[in-house]
TIDREN-707251 format. One line per 10 residues: number of its first residue (from 0); their letters; for each residue x, y, z of N, C-alpha, C, CB. Coordinates in steps of 0.05 Angstrom, whole numbers, plus 5000, padded with zeros to 4 digits. Each point is the difference from the previous one (the first is absolute). Glycine has a CB too. Layout:
REM TIDREN-707251
NUM = A = X/Y/Z/X/Y/Z/X/Y/Z/X/Y/Z; ...
REM end
This chain:
REM TIDREN-707251
0 = MIRIMLDPGH = 5141/5073/4657/4994/4996/5028/4997/5027/5014/5024/4956/5000; 4954/5048/5014/4996/5024/5016/5016/4999/5025/4954/5005/4981; 5061/5017/5025/5018/5001/5023/4989/5020/5020/5040/4987/4972; 4957/5005/5053/4989/5017/5021/5019/5001/5024/4953/4990/4985; 5055/5035/5023/5017/5003/5023/4982/5006/5025/5038/5017/4971; 4965/4967/5049/4984/5003/5025/5017/5013/5022/4972/4960/4987; 5016/5059/5026/5013/5015/5022/4984/4997/5025/5020/5033/4967; 4989/4949/5051/4986/4998/5026/5006/5025/5017/5003/4949/4999; 4976/5065/5008/5005/5026/5014/5015/4998/5026/4958/5015/4979; 5060/5004/5025/5015/5003/5025/5019/4976/5004/4962/5026/5020
10 = AGEFYNASPV = 5047/4970/5004/5020/4979/5006/4998/4992/5029/5031/5018/4964; 4979/4958/5041/5000/4990/5028/4975/4985/5007/5029/5037/5012; 4972/4949/5010/4977/4984/5009/4978/5017/5013/5031/4961/5006; 4978/5061/5006/4982/5014/5019/4997/5030/4994/5013/4967/5034; 4983/5040/4940/4997/5028/4992/4970/5006/4995/5047/5001/4981; 4944/5022/5029/4973/5009/4996/4979/4981/5012/5015/5022/4958; 4984/4978/5068/4981/4983/5015/4972/5012/4998/5037/4985/5032; 4944/4997/4968/4972/5009/5001/4994/5008/5029/4986/4969/4962; 5001/5055/5041/4993/5008/5027/4974/4986/5011/5021/5044/4990; 4966/4941/4993/4974/4988/5008/5000/4970/4999/4978/5040/4983
20 = VEGYFESRAM = 5042/4948/5004/5002/4970/4999/5028/4993/5009/4965/4996/4963; 5038/4992/5060/5026/4993/5010/5013/4978/4983/4985/5012/5047; 5040/4992/4946/5015/4981/4985/5001/5005/4970/4987/4968/5034; 4997/5052/4957/5002/5007/4971/5021/5021/4996/4951/4989/4994; 5067/5005/4987/5021/5019/4991/4999/5001/4970/5029/4990/5041; 4970/5034/4948/4998/5004/4971/5024/4986/4986/4975/5043/5007; 5049/4961/5004/5024/4989/4987/4998/4970/4997/5027/5038/5018; 4965/4948/5004/4999/4971/5000/4978/4990/4981/5017/4999/5047; 4959/5013/4954/4978/4991/4983/5006/5004/4970/4968/5011/5037; 5044/5012/4957/5005/5006/4971/5024/4983/4990/4982/5046/5006
30 = WSLAQKLKSA = 5036/4947/5011/5021/4981/4992/4988/4973/4993/5034/5024/5029; 4948/4967/4987/4986/4974/4995/4984/5002/4975/4999/4990/5049; 4985/5032/4948/4984/5003/4976/5017/5000/4974/4966/5026/5028; 5056/4988/4973/5017/5002/4976/5011/4973/4992/5013/5046/5014; 4995/4937/5006/5010/4974/4994/4977/4982/4987/5033/5004/5038; 4944/4999/4973/4977/4984/4990/4993/5010/4971/4983/4993/5047; 5017/5033/4949/4994/5011/4974/5021/4992/4980/4976/5039/5021; 5049/4962/4986/5022/4991/4982/4995/4971/4991/5032/5031/5023; 4962/4952/4996/4995/4972/4993/4975/4997/4981/5021/4986/5044; 4958/5029/4963/4975/4998/4984/5005/5011/4972/4973/5006/5041
40 = LERRGFQAGM = 5043/5015/4956/5006/5010/4973/5017/4981/4984/4998/5046/5019; 5021/4942/4994/5018/4982/4985/4985/4975/4991/5039/5017/5027; 4942/4974/4989/4984/4977/4992/4982/5007/4976/5001/4983/5047; 4994/5042/4948/4983/5008/4978/5016/5010/4976/4966/5013/5033; 5060/4983/4968/5017/5006/4977/5014/5027/5000/4969/4972/4976; 5028/5044/5045/5015/5025/5003/5028/4995/5009/4957/5024/5010; 5060/4995/4986/5026/5001/5014/4997/5021/5022/5027/4985/4958; 4979/5008/5067/4996/5019/5022/5026/5003/5015/4952/4987/5004; 5055/5039/5001/5024/5006/5016/4992/5013/5026/5027/5006/4958; 4992/4997/5060/4995/5012/5027/5022/5021/5005/4978/4957/5017
50 = TRTTVEDDPP = 5014/5066/4993/5019/5021/5007/5016/4993/5025/4970/5033/4978; 5021/4948/5037/5013/4993/5025/5005/4970/5001/4979/5039/5024; 5044/4952/4986/5006/4972/5001/4994/4987/5027/5035/5009/4966; 4964/5008/5055/4992/4990/5026/4981/5020/5013/5045/4976/5005; 4942/5016/5016/4981/5017/5013/5013/5025/5013/4971/4960/5009; 5055/5038/4997/5015/5022/5012/5013/5018/4979/5008/4971/5039; 4993/5020/4937/5013/5016/4978/4984/5026/4996/5018/4957/4978; 4996/5065/5019/4986/5026/4999/5014/5019/4980/4985/4994/5048; 5013/5001/4926/5011/5019/4981/4986/5027/5001/5013/4961/4970; 5000/5061/5023/4987/5026/4998/4976/4999/4981/5044/5023/5011
60 = LETRGRMGAG = 4936/4994/4995/4975/4999/4984/5005/5004/4970/4976/5018/5041; 5040/5002/4952/5004/5005/4971/5015/4977/4988/5002/5049/5008; 5016/4939/5007/5015/4976/4990/4980/4977/4994/5041/5014/5026; 4940/4982/4992/4980/4979/4996/4986/5005/4973/4994/4994/5050; 4996/5031/4946/4986/5006/4975/5017/4994/4976/4973/5034/5024; 5052/4974/4977/5018/4996/4977/5006/4971/4995/5020/5044/5009; 4976/4938/5010/5003/4972/4996/4980/4989/4980/5018/4995/5046; 4962/5021/4948/4980/4992/4980/5009/5003/4972/4966/5012/5032; 5058/4999/4964/5011/5004/4972/4999/4974/4985/5029/5038/5016; 4960/4962/4960/4998/4976/4983/4976/4984/5006/5048/5000/4998
70 = YDLFLSLHSN = 4936/5007/5022/4976/4985/5007/4976/5015/4987/5020/4983/5044; 4958/5002/4955/4975/5012/4989/4984/5015/5021/4999/4963/4966; 5006/5031/5060/4984/5012/5021/5015/4999/5026/4958/4987/4976; 5039/5035/5040/5011/5001/5027/4976/5002/5019/5044/5022/4984; 4954/4960/5035/4978/5000/5020/5012/5001/5028/4971/4973/4969; 5021/5048/5046/5009/5002/5027/4976/4994/5019/5035/5035/4987; 4969/4946/5031/4978/4989/5016/5000/5012/5029/5002/4958/4972; 4976/5052/5036/4997/5013/5026/4973/4995/5013/5033/5035/4985; 4965/4973/5041/4974/5005/5012/5002/5028/5011/4991/4951/5012; 4986/5063/4989/4999/5029/5006/4995/5005/5029/4984/5008/4953
80 = AAASPLPDAP = 5018/5017/5055/4994/5008/5027/4987/5027/5000/5039/4974/5017; 4944/5031/5003/4986/5026/5003/4996/5006/5029/4977/4993/4956; 5017/5032/5050/4995/5008/5028/4974/4988/5010/5026/5042/4993; 4955/4954/4989/4974/4989/5007/5000/4970/4995/4977/5044/4989; 5008/4941/5027/4998/4971/4996/4980/4992/4978/5013/4994/5048; 4973/5026/4940/4978/4994/4982/5009/4993/4972/4973/5030/5027; 5046/4984/4960/5006/4994/4972/5008/4971/4996/5015/5047/4994; 4975/4941/4984/5006/4972/4995/5007/4994/4971/4970/4988/5037; 5026/5032/4945/5003/4995/4971/5029/4997/4992/4958/5026/4993; 5047/4959/4986/5027/5000/4989/5006/5026/4986/4998/4950/4994
90 = WIITLSPDAK = 5026/5060/5009/5009/5024/4985/5019/4990/4979/4995/5031/5040; 4999/4977/4935/5017/4992/4978/5014/5025/4990/4968/4962/4987; 5058/5040/5017/5016/5023/4994/5014/4995/4973/5006/5013/5049; 4989/5003/4931/5011/4996/4974/5017/5024/4992/4961/4971/4987; 5052/5027/4990/5017/5022/4990/4983/5024/4993/5033/4967/4982; 4977/5057/5023/4986/5025/4994/4997/5004/4970/5017/5019/5043; 4963/4995/4948/4996/5006/4972/5025/5013/4988/4950/5004/5007; 5058/4987/4969/5023/5011/4987/4996/4997/4970/5031/4989/5040; 4966/5033/4946/4994/4999/4971/5024/4990/4984/4968/5037/5006; 5056/4962/5005/5024/4992/4985/5004/4970/4999/5021/5043/5014
100 = TDLDEKSLAV = 4963/4942/5000/5004/4971/5001/4973/4986/5004/5046/5006/5019; 4953/4968/4976/4975/4985/5005/5003/4983/5025/4990/4999/4951; 5032/5005/5064/5004/4984/5024/4978/5004/5021/5049/5002/4992; 4941/5024/5009/4979/5006/5019/4974/4986/4993/5021/5044/5009; 4973/4954/4965/4976/4986/4991/5002/4970/5006/4994/5035/4963; 5029/4953/5032/5003/4972/5006/4998/4995/5030/5030/4995/4960; 4981/5023/5056/4999/4998/5029/4971/5000/5009/5045/5022/5004; 4940/4997/4987/4972/5002/5008/4984/4976/4991/5003/5050/4998; 5002/4940/4978/4985/4977/4990/5005/4975/5017/5003/5019/4954; 5022/4977/5054/5006/4977/5017/4987/5004/5028/5044/4993/4975
110 = GKALGGVISG = 4958/5032/5035/4988/5006/5026/4971/4994/5001/5034/5035/5006; 4951/4972/4973/4972/4995/4998/4994/4971/4997/4993/5045/4980; 5025/4940/5007/4996/4971/4997/5002/4986/5027/5018/5003/4953; 4998/5008/5065/5005/4988/5026/4983/5011/5022/5046/4991/4985; 4946/5034/5013/4986/5013/5022/4974/4986/5008/5020/5042/4986; 4963/4953/4994/4975/4987/5005/5003/4972/5011/4980/5027/4964; 5041/4959/5026/5005/4973/5010/5007/5000/5029/5016/4987/4954; 5000/5032/5055/5008/5002/5028/4975/5006/5017/5046/5016/4987; 4938/5003/5005/4975/5006/5014/4983/4975/5003/5002/5048/4984; 4994/4938/4993/4983/4977/5000/5009/4977/5017/4987/5013/4955
120 = IMGISDPFYY = 5039/4980/5043/5010/4977/5015/5001/5006/5030/5026/4986/4960; 4980/5040/5047/5001/5007/5029/4973/5007/5011/5047/5016/4992; 4933/4989/4991/4974/5008/5009/4999/5027/5013/4991/4952/5007; 5024/5067/4981/5001/5027/5011/4990/5020/4979/5039/4987/5029; 4963/5039/4977/4989/5021/4983/5014/5001/4973/4988/5026/5041; 4999/4988/4940/5011/5003/4974/5027/5015/5001/4954/5001/4981; 5064/4993/5000/5027/5011/5001/5000/5030/4995/5018/4956/4985; 5002/5057/5026/5004/5029/4996/5026/5002/4983/4977/5014/5044; 5021/5000/4933/5023/5003/4982/5012/5027/5004/4979/4969/4966; 5048/5032/5035/5013/5024/5011/5027/5003/4985/4977/4994/5045
130 = TKSVDFDRDG = 5030/5031/4951/5027/5007/4990/5011/5023/5017/4989/4984/4952; 5037/5019/5048/5013/5022/5015/5027/5006/4987/4976/4988/5043; 5027/5037/4948/5025/5009/4988/5013/5022/5018/4982/4988/4953; 5041/5020/5039/5014/5022/5014/5000/5025/4983/5029/4967/5025; 4975/5056/4988/4998/5026/4985/5028/5011/4994/4957/5009/5023; 5063/4972/4974/5026/5009/4992/5012/4979/4981/5007/5025/5044; 5015/4982/4943/5012/4982/4980/5018/4980/5014/4998/5036/4965; 4991/4943/5044/5015/4980/5017/5022/4987/4985/4959/4992/5026; 5037/5002/4949/5021/4985/4985/5016/5018/4982/4971/4961/5001; 5024/5065/4999/5016/5019/4985/4997/4999/4970/5031/4997/5036
140 = NGFIDDEYYG = 4946/4993/4954/4996/4998/4971/4987/5025/4988/4996/4951/5005; 5000/5069/5011/4988/5025/4990/4969/5000/5001/5039/5004/4971; 4949/4976/5039/4971/4998/5002/4991/4995/5029/4998/4983/4953; 4980/5029/5054/4987/4994/5027/4982/4976/4995/5003/5049/5016; 5009/4927/4985/4985/4976/4992/5007/4976/5017/4998/5017/4954; 5011/4988/5071/5012/4979/5016/4981/4990/5022/5045/5019/4990; 4958/4956/5017/4983/4987/5020/5009/5007/5028/4991/4963/4968; 4990/5038/5050/5005/5005/5028/5011/4975/5014/4963/5034/5001; 5025/4943/4993/5008/4975/5013/5026/4989/4987/4952/4990/5011; 5067/5004/5006/5027/4992/4991/5000/4976/4981/5017/5019/5042
150 = VLFGAKSAGV = 4967/4961/4965/5000/4976/4983/4988/5006/4972/4996/4971/5041; 4984/5046/4958/4988/5007/4974/5019/5019/4985/4954/4995/5019; 5060/5022/4995/5020/5017/4986/5021/4983/4988/4992/5037/5033; 5018/4943/4982/5020/4982/4989/4990/4983/4977/5020/4998/5045; 4955/4992/4957/4989/4984/4979/4997/5016/4974/4976/4972/5034; 5013/5053/4969/4997/5016/4976/5026/5007/4987/4959/5019/5020; 5062/4987/4997/5026/5006/4989/5012/4976/4985/5007/5034/5037; 4984/4942/4971/5010/4975/4986/4983/4993/4976/5017/4984/5044; 4962/5032/4951/4983/4995/4977/4980/4978/5003/5037/5016/4973; 4954/4979/5052/4981/4978/5005/4976/5011/5015/5038/4966/5002
160 = PGVILEHGFH = 4938/5026/4990/4976/5009/5015/5000/4989/5028/4974/5003/4957; 5022/5014/5063/5000/4991/5027/4973/5005/5014/5049/5009/5002; 4945/4974/5017/4975/5003/5016/5006/4992/5029/4971/4989/4959; 5019/5027/5059/5000/4993/5028/4973/4990/5008/5035/5035/5010; 4964/4941/5001/4974/4988/5008/4999/5001/5030/4999/4969/4960; 4983/5047/5051/4995/5001/5029/4975/4983/5005/5020/5047/5004; 4985/4930/5008/4980/4979/5004/4983/5007/5024/5029/4965/4978; 4954/5055/5020/4984/5008/5023/5017/5013/5021/4969/4962/4991; 5019/5043/5033/5013/5014/5022/5004/4982/5023/4979/5043/4985; 5046/4954/5024/5005/4984/5024/4992/5015/5026/5037/4976/4975
170 = TNERCAQWLS = 4954/5048/5022/4988/5014/5023/4970/4994/5002/5034/5037/4995; 4955/4949/4986/4973/4990/5001/5000/4971/5010/4986/5031/4962; 4999/4963/5059/5003/4974/5013/4993/4977/4981/4988/5022/5043; 4991/4981/4942/4992/4978/4982/5021/4995/4979/4952/5011/5008; 5059/5010/4980/5021/4997/4980/5025/4987/5012/4983/5041/4976; 5025/4969/5047/5024/4988/5012/4996/4971/5008/5012/5046/5017; 4965/4947/4993/4994/4972/5006/5001/4983/4975/4971/5014/5038; 5017/4996/4940/5000/4985/4975/5028/4996/4989/4955/5019/4990; 5061/5002/5011/5028/4998/4990/5018/4984/5018/4993/5044/4977; 4998/4950/5047/5016/4984/5019/4999/4971/4994/4992/5034/5034
180 = SEDNLTLLAE = 4990/4957/4948/4997/4972/4993/5017/4993/4976/4953/5001/5019; 5064/4979/4984/5016/4990/4978/4982/4989/4978/5038/4990/5031; 4940/4997/4976/4982/4989/4980/4988/5023/4984/4990/4961/5030; 5003/5061/4983/4989/5023/4986/5020/5012/4981/4969/5009/5038; 5056/4993/4971/5021/5011/4983/5004/4982/4975/5023/5020/5041; 4974/4954/4963/5002/4982/4976/4977/5006/4981/5022/4964/5028; 4954/5039/4982/4977/5006/4983/5005/5027/4985/4969/4975/5031; 5042/5044/4983/5005/5026/4988/5021/4998/4978/4989/5022/5044; 5032/4963/4961/5021/4997/4980/4990/4986/4975/5034/4998/5037; 4950/4981/4967/4989/4985/4977/4981/5018/4984/5004/4957/5026
190 = AEADALVKFY = 4980/5059/4988/4981/5018/4986/5014/5022/4984/4966/4991/5036; 5055/5020/4976/5016/5020/4986/5014/4988/4976/5006/5026/5043; 5005/4950/4960/5013/4987/4977/4980/4995/4978/5033/4979/5031; 4943/5011/4976/4979/4996/4979/4993/5026/4986/4982/4961/5027; 5016/5061/4988/4993/5025/4988/5022/5009/4980/4975/5013/5042; 5050/4982/4965/5022/5007/4982/5001/4982/4975/5026/5017/5039; 4966/4958/4964/4998/4982/4977/4979/5012/4981/5012/4960/5028; 4965/5048/4982/4979/5011/4984/5009/5027/4988/4966/4978/5029; 5047/5039/4986/5009/5026/4990/5019/4996/4976/4994/5020/5046; 5025/4962/4957/5020/4996/4979/4991/4979/4979/5035/5012/5033
200 = NMEDSVNEEI = 4939/4980/4967/4989/4982/4981/5017/4974/4998/4982/5039/4974; 5024/4950/5049/5017/4976/5001/4984/4974/5004/5036/5028/5018; 4937/4974/4981/4984/4976/5005/5007/4977/4981/4963/5029/5017; 5041/4977/4958/5005/4978/4981/5026/4986/5006/4975/5025/4965; 5046/4990/5042/5026/4987/5005/4998/4984/5026/5024/5037/4977; 4961/4973/5043/4997/4985/5025/4985/4974/4995/5001/5043/5026; 4977/4959/4959/4984/4976/4994/5016/4979/4984/4958/5028/5001; 5059/4982/4981/5016/4982/4984/5020/4985/5017/4995/5031/4961; 5017/4983/5059/5019/4987/5018/4986/4979/5017/5028/5042/5000; 4948/4964/5010/4985/4981/5016/4993/4975/4983/4982/5038/5028
210 = SKQLEALEKA = 5010/4967/4947/4994/4977/4982/5024/4982/4996/4966/5029/4978; 5058/4983/5019/5024/4985/4996/5006/4983/5025/5018/5035/4969; 4978/4977/5054/5006/4985/5025/4980/4977/5003/5018/5042/5021; 4957/4963/4973/4980/4978/5002/5005/4978/4980/4966/5034/5015; 5043/4973/4961/5006/4980/4980/5023/4983/5009/4983/5030/4964; 5038/4982/5048/5023/4985/5010/4992/4982/5023/5030/5037/4986; 4952/4972/5031/4991/4984/5022/4984/4976/4990/4999/5040/5030; 4983/4964/4951/4985/4978/4988/5018/4979/4988/4962/5032/4992; 5059/4976/4994/5018/4981/4988/5014/4984/5022/5007/5030/4960; 5001/4983/5062/5014/4986/5021/4981/4980/5013/5029/5040/5008
220 = VEALKARLDR = 4946/4967/4996/4980/4982/5012/4996/4976/4982/4978/5039/5023; 5019/4965/4951/4996/4978/4981/5024/4981/5000/4971/5030/4972; 5053/4982/5030/5024/4983/5001/5001/4983/5025/5025/5035/4974; 4967/4977/5049/4999/4984/5024/4979/4979/5000/5016/5040/5024; 4961/4966/4964/4979/4980/4997/5009/4977/4983/4965/5036/5005; 5049/4970/4973/5010/4979/4982/5020/4982/5015/4993/5031/4960; 5024/4982/5056/5019/4984/5015/4986/4982/5020/5034/5036/4995; 4946/4974/5018/4985/4984/5019/4987/4976/4986/4992/5041/5028; 4996/4965/4949/4987/4978/4985/5021/4979/4992/4965/5032/4983; 5059/4977/5009/5021/4981/4992/5009/4983/5024/5015/5033/4964
230 = YDRMKVYDNA = 4988/4980/5059/5008/4984/5023/4979/4979/5007/5025/5040/5017; 4949/4968/4980/4979/4982/5006/5000/4976/4981/4973/5038/5018; 5032/4968/4956/5001/4978/4980/5023/4981/5006/4979/5030/4966; 5043/4981/5044/5024/4984/5006/4997/4984/5026/5027/5034/4975; 4951/4972/5039/4994/4986/5026/5024/5002/5019/4969/4968/4975; 5041/5057/5028/5023/5004/5018/4992/4996/5029/5019/5032/4967; 4956/4967/5039/4991/4995/5028/4998/4970/5004/4975/5045/5002; 5046/4942/5007/4999/4971/5003/4984/4993/5026/5044/4995/4975; 4949/4981/5027/4983/4991/5022/5014/5002/5027/4977/4970/4969; 5050/5032/5031/5015/5002/5025/5002/5028/5010/5025/4960/4986
240 = AVRWAYLDGN = 4967/5060/4998/5003/5028/5009/4981/5006/5023/5014/5013/4953; 4995/5006/5064/4983/5009/5022/4976/5016/4989/5040/5002/5031; 4937/4993/4980/4976/5014/4991/4988/5015/5024/4991/4965/4965; 4998/5059/5029/4985/5015/5020/4971/4997/4993/5038/5034/5007; 4947/4956/5012/4972/4992/4994/4980/5021/5007/5014/4954/5007; 4992/5063/5013/4979/5017/5011/5009/5029/5002/4982/4962/5026; 4998/5056/4975/5005/5029/5003/5001/5005/5030/4977/5012/4956; 5047/4983/5056/5003/5003/5029/5028/5010/5006/4967/4963/5008; 5039/5037/5018/5026/5010/5009/5024/4985/4991/4976/5016/5038; 5020/4960/4950/5023/4985/4990/5011/5011/4973/4981/4960/5023
250 = LPDWAYSTVA = 5003/5056/4963/5009/5011/4975/5023/5020/5005/4954/4994/4980; 5066/5007/5003/5021/5021/5004/4988/5028/4998/5034/4968/4980; 4977/5050/5037/4990/5027/5001/5001/5013/4972/5015/5004/5047; 5006/4991/4937/5003/5013/4975/4978/4991/4979/5049/5004/5009; 4938/4974/4996/4981/4989/4981/4971/5003/5009/5035/4968/4986; 4961/5038/5040/4973/4999/5012/4980/5018/4985/5021/4989/5044; 4987/5037/4952/4980/5019/4989/4993/4992/4972/5019/5037/5028; 5000/4953/4956/4994/4992/4972/4981/4975/5000/5045/5018/4985; 4961/4962/5032/4983/4977/5001/4972/5007/5009/5041/4971/5009; 4958/5045/5012/4973/5009/5010/4984/5014/4978/5020/5004/5047
260 = KLVRLGYLRG = 4994/5013/4938/4987/5015/4979/4989/4981/4979/5030/5039/5008; 4986/4941/4984/4991/4982/4978/4978/4981/5010/5046/5002/4981; 4954/4991/5045/4978/4984/5011/4975/5017/5000/5032/4973/5028; 4970/5052/4981/4977/5018/5001/4988/5004/4972/5020/5023/5040; 4997/4979/4939/4991/5005/4973/4990/4974/4987/5032/5037/4996; 4973/4941/5017/4990/4974/4989/5019/4987/4980/4955/5017/5006; 5070/4994/4992/5019/4989/4981/5014/4975/5012/5007/5046/4981; 4996/4953/5045/5011/4977/5014/4977/4986/5014/5046/5022/5006; 4949/4953/4986/4978/4985/5012/5009/4973/5012/4969/5022/4967; 5056/4971/5029/5010/4975/5011/4992/4976/4984/4997/5021/5044
270 = NGENSLELSE = 5005/4956/4968/4996/4974/4986/4973/4987/5005/5049/4994/5002; 4932/5022/5009/4974/4989/5006/4998/4987/5027/4995/4993/4952; 5028/5005/5062/5001/4989/5027/5010/5020/5019/5007/4954/4981; 4988/5072/5013/5008/5022/5017/5030/5002/5004/4957/4995/5024; 5057/4996/4956/5030/5002/5001/5009/5017/4976/5005/4955/5024; 5010/5066/4981/5008/5018/4978/5023/4988/4984/4986/5039/5027; 5029/4943/4985/5021/4986/4985/5020/5019/4988/4968/4963/4990; 5042/5056/5026/5019/5020/4990/5029/4993/5007/4964/5035/5005; 5053/4964/4975/5029/4997/5005/5012/5028/5003/5001/4955/4975; 5024/5045/5035/5014/5026/5004/5005/5013/4973/5022/4983/5041
280 = LMMRLLVILD = 4985/5001/4938/5005/5012/4974/4974/5012/4989/5037/4966/4992; 4941/5020/5011/4974/5010/4990/4994/5027/5014/4984/4953/4991; 5020/5048/5036/4994/5024/5014/5017/5023/4991/4985/4973/5039; 5041/5022/4956/5018/5021/4991/4991/5011/4973/5038/4978/5025; 4954/5005/4957/4990/5009/4974/4974/5016/5003/5021/4960/4979; 4961/5031/5039/4975/5015/5004/5006/5028/5012/4976/4956/5006; 5043/5046/5012/5007/5025/5012/5011/5019/4978/5009/4978/5045; 5009/5012/4938/5011/5016/4978/4978/5011/4982/5042/4973/5001; 4939/5009/4992/4978/5009/4983/4983/5021/5014/5000/4955/4978; 4996/5041/5048/4983/5019/5015/5014/5027/5001/4982/4962/5028
290 = RAGAWD = 5044/5039/4977/5014/5025/5000/5001/5014/4973/5028/4981/5037; 4970/5003/4942/4999/5011/4973/4972/5009/4993/5037/4970/4987; 4944/5027/5031/4973/5010/4995/4982/4981/4984/5020/5044/5002; 4986/4930/4997/4985/4982/4984/4971/4997/5008/5042/4976/4992; 4952/5029/5033/4972/4997/5010/4988/5026/5010/5011/4953/5012; 5001/5069/4980/4989/5026/5008/4977/5009/4982/5045/5013/5018
REM end
């Protein structure tokens, strides 16, 4: 199982406000995006962790990066800012080149797998790929090979490839407007999760899991159909039972949409005298079958 540690940038509800779109805050948007991405990844077979347990939680940057220890990837989620309102491209910040390890190569590969997806789904400029190191021995290992950004420094020290994803610029009005939509954040999370499935060659395992779920659903539907047929053969609907004859306000609310659907599809036609002749038990069985997807 591929394990990914997600780091929603910053902390709190109201950190890093957009100067051009009222109500946009980087901290709030990236917290929402991280939760959506976590869910999307888990539905695709990944194991996903979070560096923060609440929107107010604020571990130190290096500590966040080190939380990636034992994971296959560390992703820190942000939106960018600039003095000018013009920049709109995603900035993908990866580990600096280092001949002693392949973490930088893995970091760049993941960054490139996600950068184009972010540009495409947001409809903004092509991604800009970027690294930044320091000119001193930050970790005391005798080499000038350390990252400038605290989360990437922490991730590298934990032996995990790290990437900072800057999802456009919240100083750009169009970007900030786009990122202000929860529906758009959902689209972004799903697209990034799909890109990671492709990057880690997980399509086969995802398709296999979907096939298993569909097979289980089909078996459940067949079992319900068999039960319905058995009830019908047993003539459990005696002549004294209450019948609902018409598609009108007398139908119970819980059954109306299912009955209307089956009438529309032509599966319920009544007795030839414009009477549907539905008992409560029959309607309950039809609703169960409908919820199981029998007529989808």
